[in-house]
C-alpha positions in Angstrom: -8.6 -41.3 8.0 -10.1 -43.5 10.8 -8.7 -46.7 9.1 -5.3 -45.1 8.7 -5.0 -44.0 12.3 -6.3 -47.4 13.5 -3.6 -49.1 11.5 -1.0 -46.9 13.2 -2.2 -48.2 16.6 -4.3 -45.2 17.5 -7.9 -45.8 18.7 -10.1 -44.0 16.2 -13.7 -44.0 15.0 -15.5 -42.3 12.1 -18.9 -40.7 12.6 -20.9 -39.5 9.5 -24.3 -39.9 7.9 -23.4 -43.1 5.9 -24.5 -46.6 6.7 -21.1 -47.7 8.1 -20.8 -44.8 10.6 -19.8 -45.6 14.1 -22.5 -44.8 16.7 -22.5 -41.0 17.4 -23.4 -40.9 21.1 -21.3 -44.0 21.9 -18.3 -42.6 20.1 -18.4 -39.3 21.9 -18.8 -41.0 25.2 -15.8 -43.2 24.6 -13.8 -40.2 23.5 -14.7 -38.4 26.7 -13.9 -41.4 28.9 -10.5 -42.0 27.2 -11.5 -45.2 25.4 -11.0 -43.5 22.0 -8.1 -41.2 21.0 -9.7 -39.7 17.9 -13.2 -39.2 16.5 -13.4 -38.2 12.8 -16.6 -36.6 11.8 -18.3 -35.2 8.7 -20.7 -32.3 9.4 -21.7 -33.8 12.6 -20.2 -31.9 15.6 -20.1 -28.3 14.4 -22.3 -27.2 17.3 -24.2 -28.6 20.3 -21.3 -30.8 21.5 -19.7 -30.4 24.9 -16.4 -32.1 25.2 -14.1 -30.1 27.6 -11.3 -32.6 27.5 -10.6 -32.3 23.7 -7.1 -30.8 23.4 -6.5 -31.4 19.6 -8.6 -30.4 16.6 -7.6 -31.5 13.1 -9.1 -29.6 10.1 -9.2 -32.0 7.2 -11.4 -30.1 4.7 -11.5 -26.6 3.2 -14.3 -24.2 4.0 -15.0 -20.6 3.0 -17.5 -20.1 5.9 -16.1 -18.2 8.9 -19.0 -19.3 11.0 -18.5 -23.0 10.2 -14.8 -22.8 10.8 -15.3 -21.0 14.1 -17.8 -23.7 15.2 -15.3 -26.5 14.3 -12.4 -24.6 16.0 -14.6 -24.0 19.0 -15.0 -27.7 19.8 -11.6 -27.6 21.5 -11.9 -24.3 23.4 -13.7 -25.5 26.5 -11.6 -25.3 29.7 -10.9 -28.5 31.6 -8.7 -29.5 34.5 -5.2 -30.4 33.4 -5.8 -28.9 30.0 -3.5 -25.9 29.4 -3.6 -25.5 25.6 -5.4 -26.5 22.4 -3.5 -27.9 19.5 -5.0 -27.1 16.1 -3.7 -28.9 13.0 -5.0 -27.6 9.7 -4.3 -29.7 6.7 -5.4 -27.0 4.2 -2.4 -24.8 4.4 -1.3 -24.3 0.8 -4.6 -23.0 -0.6 -6.1 -19.5 -0.5 -9.0 -20.8 1.5 -6.6 -21.2 4.4 -6.4 -17.4 4.7 -9.9 -17.5 6.1 -8.5 -19.0 9.3 -6.1 -16.2 10.4 -8.6 -13.6 9.2 -11.3 -15.1 11.4 -9.0 -15.4 14.4 -7.8 -11.8 14.2 -11.2 -10.4 13.3 -10.0 -9.0 10.0 -11.9 -7.9 6.9 -12.3 -10.0 3.7 -9.4 -8.4 1.8 -5.8 -9.6 2.0 -4.2 -6.2 2.9 -5.3 -6.3 6.6 -3.8 -9.8 6.9 -0.5 -8.7 5.4 -0.4 -5.9 7.9 -1.3 -8.2 10.8 1.5 -10.7 9.9 4.0 -7.8 9.9 2.7 -6.7 13.3 2.8 -10.2 14.7 6.4 -10.7 13.6 7.3 -7.4 15.2 5.7 -8.5 18.5 3.3 -5.6 18.5 0.0 -7.4 17.8 -2.7 -6.4 20.5 -4.0 -9.6 22.1 -6.0 -10.2 25.3 -4.0 -10.8 28.5 -2.4 -14.3 28.6 -2.8 -14.9 24.8 0.0 -15.1 22.2 0.3 -16.0 18.6 3.4 -17.7 17.3 3.9 -18.6 13.6 6.9 -20.4 12.4 8.8 -18.4 9.7 8.0 -21.1 7.1 4.2 -20.8 8.0 4.4 -17.0 7.6 6.1 -17.4 4.2 3.3 -19.8 3.1 0.6 -17.3 4.2 2.4 -14.4 2.4 2.6 -16.5 -0.8 -1.2 -16.9 -0.7 -1.9 -13.2 -0.4 -3.1 -11.0 -3.2 -2.6 -7.4 -2.3 -3.4 -5.1 -5.2 -2.5 -1.4 -5.6 -6.1 -0.5 -4.8 -6.2 -2.6 -1.7 -3.1 -1.0 -0.2 -4.1 2.6 -0.9 -7.7 2.0 0.1 -6.7 0.5 3.5 -4.4 3.4 4.2 -7.1 5.9 3.1 -9.7 4.3 5.4 -7.3 4.2 8.3 -6.4 7.9 7.8 -10.1 8.8 7.7 -10.8 6.8 10.9 -8.0 8.5 12.8 -8.4 12.0 11.6 -12.2 12.2 11.0 -11.6 13.5 7.5 -10.4 12.1 4.3 -6.8 12.5 3.1 -5.9 14.7 0.2 -4.0 13.3 -2.7 -0.7 15.0 -1.7 -1.0 13.5 1.8 -1.3 10.1 0.2 1.8 10.8 -1.9 3.8 12.0 1.1 2.9 8.8 3.0 4.4 6.8 0.1 1.2 5.9 -1.8 0.5 6.6 -5.5 -2.9 8.3 -6.0 -2.6 7.3 -9.7 -3.0 3.7 -8.6 -6.8 4.3 -8.3 -7.1 4.9 -12.1 -7.5 1.2 -13.1 -10.4 0.4 -10.7 -12.0 3.9 -10.4 -10.9 6.0 -13.3 -9.2 8.7 -11.2 -8.3 9.7 -7.7 -11.3 12.0 -7.4 -13.6 9.2 -8.6 -12.1 7.0 -6.0 -12.8 9.6 -3.3 -16.4 9.8 -4.6 -16.7 6.0 -4.3 -15.8 6.3 -0.6 -18.6 8.8 -0.1 -16.2 11.7 0.7 -16.9 14.3 -2.0 -19.1 17.2 -0.9 -22.6 17.1 -2.5 -21.8 20.3 -4.4 -18.8 18.7 -6.0 -20.3 15.3 -7.1 -22.1 16.7 -10.2 -18.8 18.1 -11.4 -17.4 14.6 -12.0 -20.4 13.8 -14.2 -20.2 17.0 -16.2 -19.3 16.1 -19.8 -16.5 18.8 -20.0 -15.6 19.6 -16.4 -15.4 15.9 -15.4 -13.1 15.1 -18.3 -10.9 18.1 -17.5 -10.5 16.9 -13.9 -9.6 13.4 -15.2 -7.1 15.0 -17.7 -5.5 17.1 -15.0 -4.5 13.9 -13.1 -2.7 12.4 -16.1 -1.5 15.3 -18.3 2.3 14.9 -19.0 4.7 17.0 -17.0 8.3 17.2 -18.3 8.5 20.5 -16.4 6.5 22.1 -13.5 5.1 25.0 -15.5 1.6 23.6 -16.2 0.7 23.2 -12.6 2.5 26.4 -11.5 0.4 28.4 -14.0 -2.8 26.9 -12.7 -1.7 27.6 -9.1 -1.2 31.3 -10.1 -4.7 31.5 -11.5 -6.2 29.8 -8.5 -4.4 32.1 -6.1 -5.8 35.1 -8.0 -9.3 33.6 -8.1 -9.2 33.6 -11.9 -9.8 29.9 -12.4 -12.0 29.1 -14.2 -12.0 32.3 -16.1 -9.3 34.5 -17.7 -6.1 36.1 -16.6 -3.9 38.6 -18.4 -0.4 37.3 -19.4 1.2 40.1 -17.3 -0.6 39.1 -14.1 0.0 35.4 -14.9 3.7 36.0 -15.3 3.9 37.8 -12.0 1.9 35.2 -10.2 4.0 32.4 -11.7 7.2 34.2 -10.6 5.9 34.5 -7.0 5.3 30.8 -6.8 8.5 29.7 -8.5 10.6 31.8 -6.1 9.5 29.7 -3.2 11.3 26.6 -4.4 14.9 26.0 -5.5 13.7 23.2 -7.8 11.1 25.4 -9.4 13.6 28.2 -9.9 16.0 25.6 -11.5 13.2 24.6 -13.9 12.8 28.1 -15.3 15.7 28.8 -17.6 15.3 32.5 -17.5 15.6 35.3 -14.8 12.4 35.4 -12.7 13.0 39.1 -12.2 13.1 39.8 -15.9 9.4 40.2 -16.5 9.6 40.6 -20.2 11.8 37.6 -20.8 9.8 35.5 -18.4 6.5 36.4 -20.2 7.9 35.2 -23.6 9.2 32.1 -21.9 5.8 31.2 -20.4 4.0 32.0 -23.7 5.9 29.0 -25.2 5.4 26.8 -22.1 3.0 26.3 -20.5 0.5 28.7 -22.2 1.1 27.3 -25.7 0.8 23.7 -24.5 -2.4 24.3 -22.5 -3.9 26.3 -25.4 -3.2 23.4 -27.8 -5.8 21.4 -26.0 -9.6 21.9 -25.7 -9.7 23.4 -22.2 -7.8 26.7 -22.6 -7.4 29.6 -25.1 -4.8 32.3 -25.5 -5.5 35.3 -27.5 -4.4 39.0 -27.4 -2.5 38.5 -24.1 -5.5 36.8 -22.3 -5.2 33.2 -21.0 -8.6 31.7 -20.3 -10.5 28.5 -19.8 -13.0 27.4 -22.4 -15.5 26.4 -19.8 -17.1 27.9 -16.7 -19.0 26.7 -13.6 -21.9 28.1 -11.7 -21.3 30.4 -8.8 -22.4 27.7 -6.4 -19.9 25.2 -7.8 -17.0 27.6 -8.2 -15.5 27.1 -4.7 -15.9 23.2 -4.7 -14.4 23.1 -8.2 -11.4 25.2 -7.2 -10.8 23.0 -4.2 -10.8 19.9 -6.4 -8.5 21.5 -8.9 -6.1 22.7 -6.2 -6.0 19.3 -4.7 -4.9 17.7 -8.0 -2.5 20.6 -8.8 -0.9 20.3 -5.4 -0.5 16.6 -5.7 0.9 16.7 -9.3 3.4 19.5 -8.3 4.5 17.7 -5.1 5.0 14.5 -7.1 7.1 16.3 -9.7 9.2 18.0 -7.0 10.0 14.8 -5.2 10.6 12.8 -8.4 14.1 11.2 -8.4 15.8 12.4 -11.6 18.8 10.4 -12.7 20.3 13.4 -14.6 20.3 15.6 -11.5 21.7 13.1 -9.1 24.7 14.2 -7.1 27.9 12.3 -7.7 28.2 9.0 -5.7 24.4 9.0 -5.0 22.2 6.1 -6.0 18.4 6.4 -5.7 16.6 3.0 -5.5 12.9 2.3 -5.8 11.5 0.1 -3.1 9.6 -2.8 -4.8 8.8 -6.3 -3.8 9.6 -10.0 -4.7 7.8 -12.9 -3.2 5.8 -10.5 -1.0 9.0 -9.0 0.6 10.4 -5.5 -0.1 13.6 -5.3 -2.1 15.5 -2.4 -3.8 15.5 -2.0 -7.5 18.7 -0.3 -8.8 18.7 2.5 -11.4 20.1 1.8 -14.9 23.8 0.8 -14.5 24.6 2.3 -17.9 23.8 5.8 -16.6 25.0 4.9 -13.1 28.3 3.0 -13.7 29.5 3.5 -10.1 26.8 1.2 -8.6 28.6 -1.6 -6.7 28.6 -5.2 -7.7 28.3 -8.2 -5.4 28.6 -8.1 -1.6 29.3 -4.5 -0.4 29.5 -3.0 3.1 26.8 -0.4 3.8 26.0 1.6 6.9 22.4 1.6 8.0 21.4 3.7 11.0 25.0 3.5 12.2 25.2 -0.3 11.9 27.4 -2.2 9.4 25.6 -4.5 7.0 26.6 -6.4 3.9 24.3 -5.8 0.9 24.3 -8.0 -2.3 24.2 -5.7 -5.3 23.1 -8.0 -8.2 22.4 -6.8 -11.7 19.2 -4.9 -11.2 18.5 -5.1 -7.5 19.6 -5.4 -3.9 17.6 -8.4 -2.6 19.7 -9.5 0.4 21.3 -7.5 3.2 22.6 -9.0 6.4 24.4 -7.8 9.5 28.1 -8.4 9.4 28.8 -11.9 10.6 25.2 -13.1 10.2 23.5 -15.1 7.5 19.9 -13.8 8.1 18.5 -11.5 5.4 17.5 -8.3 7.2 16.6 -6.2 4.2 12.8 -6.6 4.6 13.0 -5.7 8.3 15.1 -2.5 7.6 12.7 -1.3 4.8 9.6 -2.0 6.9 11.1 -0.3 9.8 11.6 2.8 7.7 8.4 2.8 5.6 6.0 0.6 7.6 4.4 -2.8 6.7 3.4 -1.6 3.2 7.0 -1.0 2.1 7.3 -2.1 -1.6 3.7 -3.1 -2.1 2.0 -2.1 -5.4 0.5 1.4 -5.1 3.4 2.7 -2.9 6.2 5.0 -3.9 9.1 4.7 -1.5 12.8 5.3 -2.4 16.1 4.7 -0.7 19.3 6.7 -1.3 22.7 5.1 -1.2 25.6 7.6 -0.9 29.4 7.1 -0.8 31.1 8.3 2.3 34.8 8.3 3.0 34.9 4.7 4.2 31.7 3.0 3.1 28.3 3.3 1.4 25.5 4.8 3.5 21.9 3.7 3.0 19.0 5.8 4.3 15.3 6.5 3.4 15.1 9.0 0.5 14.2 12.5 1.7 15.3 11.9 5.3 17.1 14.8 7.0 
C-alpha cells in the first residue's frame, strides 16, 4: 500500500516488524510535522501513540476483536486545533467481520438482531446519541450491512422477550408474545418448546422446573404446545377444567358441558365453531363427546368412561398451582392463536389477508392463493394507506414494491415498519395486513386494527 500511494504522488511510509520497515519514531515525527501524508503500519500503533492531528484512519485488515478495532479507531479521535472531524475508511465492508464495527460503535451485543434494530432506528432519525454527535449511513452502505445480518427466529423472539422483561420486571406470557406479533412456536427448534425457552432464561418458578423434567408431565406440556387444532374445542375443554379446578383430575361430562358453554358464549368465533345450540345441554353434550373428549381420550393423557373425563396423571399438591399456571399459559396462547388465525374460507368478500414476510432483509407482503382468491389485483394498483394514495405492485405471489403516487421510491418497508416496528417480517414474527375494496380504491391497513 505504501508503494502504491507513493506512485500516486502521496508521501507515504510503511512501518512494521520486517527488515525493510521505515523507522518508527522518525515516521511518526514526519507525519506529525506534515512531511508525510500517510503512515501504514502492521500491529504497531494500536496503543501508546499520541498524534492529535491525524484526521483519517484507513482499516485495511479484518479483525474480530472489539478491543483491537477500538484501539485502531481511537488513533484518530484526539482533538486538535483546526480538526473538526475524523474520516474513517474501512476496506472490509463486504464481509461479516465488518459488523463488529457498528456493533462496537453503538455498544450492541454480539447477536445481529440488536444491530438490525439499530439500523432501523438510525434511518428513522431516532437513535440516541450524545449531544453534537450524528451517524449518517448512505443507503447503499445500509443495504450492505443488512445483507450481512443473520437474524434467526430465536434471535428476534429472544430480543423482544429480554426487552419486555427489562421494561416490565417480569417475563412475558406466550399470549403476550403472540399479540406483539411473535410466534412462541419459533422456540421449538433451539429449545424444544416455549416453556423450555422460558426455563433457559431463568424465569420458571423453582416449583415448576421439575415439571418439565417429569417423564409424563413434561411430555404433556410439550404436546400441548403442538397438538393439532382444526377447531377450538380441545383448548376450551381444558379451560373449563382449569376454571373448575378439576385439572389435573376428573370432571363429569355434564359439568364439562356447562363449563364449555360458558366459555364459548364469550366469543362470536367460538360460538361459530360449535355447530349446535349452546343452550341445548343434551345436544351439546353429545357433540362434545365426539370432539374434543373422544380425541383427547384417544391419546395417553386422558380417559373417558361412564361420563367421567379425567387425566391419566396427577401432580403433588405443592406442584398443582404451578402446573395449572403453565397449562393455562399454553391453553390461552393456543386459543388466542386459533382465534386470530386468518382463515381463507371465512374471509369477507373483497378482503385480502396478506402475511408480512421478508426478502433481502426487507419486509414485503405475501399474497394468499390466487386460485381461492381470484379477485386479487395484478400489476400496479392504487391503494390507500393511512389516508394517502400509493401505487402497489401486485405480482404473482407478493406485493414487493409500493410507492407514493408520483414517486419512484419504494415505501413498502417504511409503511410496514411504521405499523409493526423494526421486526416487521422477520422470522419468528406473525404480522398480517388486510387489503379491502372500497368504492373507489383498495384500502391497506394492519390486520386487526380498529
